[in-house]
C-alpha positions as CSV (number, residue, x, y, z in Angstrom):
1,M,283.4,30.6,67.5
2,S,283.9,32.1,64.0
3,V,283.1,35.1,62.8
4,A,281.5,33.2,59.7
5,K,279.3,31.0,61.7
6,T,278.9,33.7,64.2
7,F,277.1,35.7,61.2
8,F,275.9,32.3,60.2
9,I,273.7,32.3,63.4
10,G,273.0,36.2,63.4
11,S,271.7,35.9,60.0
12,V,269.1,33.2,61.1
13,L,268.1,35.1,63.9
14,L,267.4,38.3,62.0
15,F,265.3,37.0,59.4
16,G,263.9,34.8,61.5
17,A,262.8,37.9,63.5
18,L,261.7,39.9,60.4
19,G,259.4,36.7,59.3
20,A,258.1,36.6,63.2
21,A,257.0,40.6,63.1
22,A,255.4,40.1,59.1
23,W,253.2,37.2,60.3
24,V,252.1,38.9,63.9
25,K,251.4,42.3,61.4
26,K,249.5,40.0,58.8
27,G,247.5,38.5,61.2
28,K,246.6,41.2,62.9
29,E,245.6,42.6,59.6
30,R,243.7,39.8,58.6
31,K,241.9,40.4,62.2
32,E,240.9,44.0,61.7
33,M,239.7,43.2,57.9
34,V,237.3,40.6,59.6
35,Q,234.4,43.2,60.3
36,V,231.6,42.5,62.7
37,V,229.4,43.3,59.4
38,E,225.5,44.4,60.8
39,I,222.8,43.3,58.0
40,P,220.9,45.4,58.3
41,V,216.9,44.2,59.5
42,A,214.2,45.2,57.6
43,V,212.6,47.5,60.3
44,T,208.5,46.9,60.0
45,K,206.5,49.7,61.4
46,P,204.0,48.4,64.4
47,V,201.2,47.9,62.8
48,V,198.7,50.3,64.6
49,V,195.2,48.4,64.7
50,K,193.4,50.9,64.9
51,P,189.6,49.7,67.3
52,A,186.7,49.8,64.7
53,P,184.9,53.5,64.9
54,V,182.5,53.3,67.8
55,V,178.9,54.1,65.8
56,V,177.3,56.1,68.4
57,K,173.6,55.9,67.4
58,T,171.6,58.9,68.0
59,P,168.6,58.4,70.0
60,E,164.9,58.0,68.8
61,P,163.3,61.1,69.9
62,V,161.7,60.8,73.0
63,A,157.8,62.3,73.2
64,V,158.1,64.9,75.6
65,P,155.0,66.0,76.6
66,V,154.3,69.8,75.3
67,V,153.7,72.3,78.1
68,D,150.8,73.7,76.8
69,H,149.4,76.0,79.3
70,L,146.5,75.8,78.6
71,P,143.7,76.7,81.0
72,D,143.3,74.5,83.8
73,V,140.8,76.0,86.9
74,D,137.7,74.2,88.8
75,R,135.4,77.0,89.7
76,I,132.2,74.5,89.8
77,A,132.1,75.2,93.9
78,R,131.5,78.7,93.0
79,L,128.0,77.7,91.6
80,F,126.6,76.9,94.8
81,A,128.2,79.1,97.0
82,M,126.3,81.5,99.0
83,D,128.6,84.5,99.9
84,S,130.5,86.8,97.8
85,S,132.3,84.3,96.1
86,R,129.0,83.2,94.1
87,L,129.2,82.6,90.4
88,P,127.3,86.0,88.7
89,I,125.2,83.2,86.7
90,V,123.3,82.0,90.4
91,E,121.6,83.2,93.0
92,T,120.6,82.2,96.6
93,V,116.7,82.2,97.2
94,S,115.4,81.0,100.5
95,F,112.2,78.4,100.2
96,T,108.6,79.1,101.3
97,S,105.8,76.5,100.4
98,R,104.2,80.3,99.5
99,V,105.4,81.4,96.4
100,P,104.3,84.4,94.2
101,W,104.6,82.8,91.4
102,L,102.0,79.2,91.7
103,K,99.2,79.9,93.9
104,G,96.4,77.3,94.8
105,R,99.0,74.3,96.7
106,P,101.9,75.1,97.7
107,A,105.3,74.9,96.5
108,W,107.7,71.9,96.2
109,I,111.6,71.6,95.1
110,S,110.3,70.6,91.8
111,D,108.1,73.8,91.9
112,Y,111.3,75.6,92.1
113,A,113.3,73.7,89.8
114,S,110.5,74.5,87.1
115,F,110.3,78.2,87.8
116,Y,114.3,79.0,87.6
117,E,114.8,76.4,85.0
118,T,117.7,74.5,87.0
119,S,117.7,70.4,88.1
120,R,116.7,69.0,91.4
121,H,120.0,67.9,91.1
122,F,121.9,70.9,91.4
123,I,119.4,72.2,94.2
124,A,120.0,69.0,96.1
125,R,123.6,69.5,95.9
126,G,123.1,73.0,97.5
127,L,120.6,72.0,99.3
128,N,122.6,69.3,101.5
129,K,126.5,71.6,101.1
130,K,128.1,68.8,99.7
131,V,128.3,66.5,96.7
132,D,124.3,64.7,97.0
133,Y,122.1,65.1,94.4
134,F,119.5,62.8,95.7
135,T,118.1,63.8,99.2
136,Q,115.7,66.5,98.7
137,K,114.7,67.7,102.6
138,V,114.0,71.2,103.0
139,A,112.2,73.0,105.6
140,P,110.9,77.0,105.3
141,G,113.7,78.9,105.3
142,A,116.3,76.3,103.7
143,R,119.0,78.4,101.0
144,F,119.5,77.1,98.4
145,N,120.9,78.4,95.1
146,V,119.3,78.2,91.5
147,F,120.0,79.7,87.9
148,R,119.0,83.6,87.6
149,K,115.8,84.3,86.0
150,D,117.5,87.6,84.1
151,K,120.7,85.5,83.0
152,N,121.0,84.3,79.5
153,I,122.9,80.7,80.1
154,S,123.8,78.2,78.0
155,F,127.0,75.7,78.5
156,H,129.7,74.4,76.3
157,L,131.6,71.4,76.1
158,L,134.9,71.5,74.7
159,I,136.8,67.8,73.8
160,D,140.4,67.9,72.9
161,L,141.0,64.1,71.3
162,S,144.9,64.4,71.7
163,R,145.0,65.6,75.4
164,C,141.8,63.5,76.6
165,K,140.3,66.9,78.1
166,M,137.2,68.4,78.8
167,W,137.0,72.3,79.5
168,F,133.1,73.0,80.6
169,Y,132.6,76.8,79.8
170,A,129.5,78.7,81.0
171,L,127.6,81.0,78.5
172,D,126.1,84.5,79.7
173,G,125.5,85.8,76.3
174,D,128.2,86.6,74.8
175,E,130.4,86.2,77.5
176,R,131.8,83.2,78.5
177,M,133.6,81.7,81.6
178,L,135.8,78.5,81.9
179,L,133.8,76.5,85.1
180,K,136.0,74.2,85.2
181,T,138.5,71.1,83.5
182,Y,138.1,67.7,83.3
183,K,140.3,64.3,82.1
184,V,138.4,62.0,79.8
185,G,138.5,58.8,77.9
186,V,137.5,59.3,74.5
187,G,137.2,56.4,71.9
188,R,140.1,53.8,70.5
189,Q,142.6,55.0,67.5
190,D,141.1,54.7,64.1
191,S,143.7,55.8,61.4
192,S,140.6,55.6,59.4
193,R,138.5,58.2,60.5
194,I,138.9,61.8,60.3
195,S,139.7,62.3,63.6
196,G,141.4,59.5,64.2
197,N,140.0,57.4,66.5
198,L,136.1,56.2,67.0
199,T,134.6,59.6,68.5
200,P,133.9,62.2,65.9
201,I,134.7,65.5,65.7
202,G,132.2,68.7,64.8
203,K,129.7,70.5,67.3
204,Y,126.6,68.6,68.1
205,T,123.9,69.4,70.4
206,I,122.8,67.9,73.9
207,G,120.0,65.9,74.1
208,D,116.8,65.3,76.4
209,K,117.1,61.4,76.7
210,V,119.6,61.1,79.3
211,A,119.5,58.5,81.6
212,I,120.2,58.3,85.4
213,Y,121.9,54.2,86.2
214,K,122.0,52.5,89.6
215,P,123.1,49.2,90.5
216,G,120.8,46.4,88.8
217,T,119.7,48.6,86.4
218,M,119.2,46.4,82.9
219,G,119.0,47.9,79.5
220,F,119.7,46.6,76.2
221,F,123.6,47.5,74.4
222,Q,124.6,46.5,71.3
223,D,121.8,43.6,71.2
224,E,122.3,42.5,74.6
225,K,120.4,42.1,77.7
226,V,123.1,44.1,80.8
227,E,123.4,46.0,84.0
228,M,123.5,49.7,82.0
229,L,126.3,50.2,85.1
230,K,128.9,48.3,83.7
231,V,128.0,50.0,80.2
232,F,127.4,53.5,80.9
233,G,128.8,54.2,84.4
234,T,126.4,56.3,86.4
235,R,124.6,58.5,83.6
236,W,124.3,58.8,79.5
237,I,124.1,62.5,78.1
238,P,123.7,61.6,74.3
239,F,124.5,64.2,71.5
240,D,121.3,65.1,69.5
241,K,121.5,67.6,66.5
242,E,124.8,67.9,64.1
243,L,125.6,71.7,64.6
244,E,128.6,72.3,62.6
245,G,131.9,70.1,61.1
246,C,130.0,66.8,62.3
247,T,132.0,63.9,61.2
248,E,129.3,61.1,62.4
249,E,125.7,61.2,62.5
250,P,124.5,61.9,66.5
251,K,123.1,58.5,67.3
252,G,124.5,56.1,69.6
253,F,127.3,58.6,71.2
254,G,127.3,60.7,74.3
255,L,128.7,61.2,77.8
256,H,128.7,59.0,80.5
257,G,130.5,57.7,83.2
258,A,133.0,54.9,83.0
259,P,132.1,51.6,82.8
260,W,131.8,49.6,86.1
261,D,132.4,45.7,86.5
262,V,132.3,43.1,89.8
263,D,135.9,43.1,91.7
264,A,137.7,40.2,93.7
265,N,134.5,40.5,96.9
266,G,132.1,39.8,94.5
267,Q,131.5,44.1,95.0
268,M,130.3,46.9,92.2
269,V,133.4,49.0,91.2
270,E,134.2,51.7,89.3
271,D,137.0,50.7,86.2
272,R,138.9,54.4,86.3
273,S,141.8,52.9,84.3
274,K,139.2,54.1,81.4
275,I,139.8,57.5,82.0
276,G,142.2,59.4,79.5
277,K,142.8,56.4,77.4
278,Y,141.6,55.9,73.8
279,D,139.7,53.1,74.8
280,S,135.9,53.7,73.9
281,D,134.1,52.7,71.3
282,G,133.3,56.6,70.6
283,C,131.5,58.1,73.4
284,V,133.7,60.4,75.1
285,R,133.9,58.8,79.6
286,L,134.1,60.4,83.0
287,A,134.8,59.6,86.1
288,S,131.5,59.1,88.4
289,E,132.0,62.3,90.0
290,D,133.0,64.3,87.2
291,I,129.8,62.8,84.9
292,E,127.3,63.1,87.4
293,E,128.9,67.1,88.7
294,I,127.5,68.1,84.4
295,F,124.4,66.5,84.7
296,A,123.0,68.4,87.4
297,I,124.1,71.5,85.9
298,V,123.8,71.5,82.2
299,L,120.6,69.3,82.8
300,T,118.3,72.3,81.9
301,K,120.4,74.5,79.7
302,P,121.3,74.9,76.3
303,T,124.4,72.8,75.7
304,V,126.5,72.4,73.1
305,V,130.1,69.5,72.6
306,E,132.6,70.3,70.4
307,L,134.9,68.1,69.7
308,V,138.6,68.5,68.6
309,K,141.6,66.8,67.8
310,D,143.9,69.8,69.3
311,Y,142.2,72.8,71.3
312,T,143.7,75.0,69.2
313,Q,141.6,74.2,66.2
314,A,138.7,75.4,69.0
315,K,135.8,77.6,67.8
316,L,134.7,78.8,71.4
317,P,131.3,81.1,71.4
318,G,131.6,84.5,73.0
319,V,133.9,86.5,74.9
320,E,136.2,84.8,77.5
321,K,135.2,86.9,80.6
């Protein structure tokens, strides 16, 4: 092969190699120029959905009974006791038909009741040693209690309309002693009244037109003839005269038992659901055993009823013993 031909072929190969190298380099550069361009994506902050605020309602204040620490006793049994526990306003006597204060005839229980200003109901309970106000069988030497004649005895009934409670006080001159606390029912609530219900406030005396009602006793109430037991229970003690701060006249008001009615068996029964509530037409209601107890004790002595909206407004007489 000639030199010229050899040179020619060598030149072609050289330029070919150089061209291929240039092409490869250029492709590589083109490849390097192709970059992955990451398009920034707008990052949206996560939407935090806040729950609606929970409205915690403050509960309405609940009427919590106030522990008022008011006196609550029962000394009634001591009125009939014949030992050292006997209250100082009573004394024990022995029955005899011949007495110095009655001449010309034998004495009976009614004579003892009159002389000692003590009701026959009171004497009967002592005689019978139980709650029996009617049986008055007596024999010589029988013992029972009567009110002492050397004491200036009276009674005071304090009624708290807001609590439906009554405090029964005995007064010996200027000394005051609480005998017992009772639950009572009073008049229906009425905001137009000063007292807040149909029962008045103020001080009243107790009248002497009292009554005892038994099944079948008829009378008139609100111009209608009714069985009195169904309205007044077993006892009626009327208000008599106004003394102080009275918001109503006394006529028609008083203390009496809970009403009775016929049950499913046709029997007359006491409706005790009326006690401790604002349910009457204005009178003060007590359970039968309570009104009968009070009736037997106050029947022969001066008695005042004081009605207040709240115990703290009371104007109790005398000094607590």
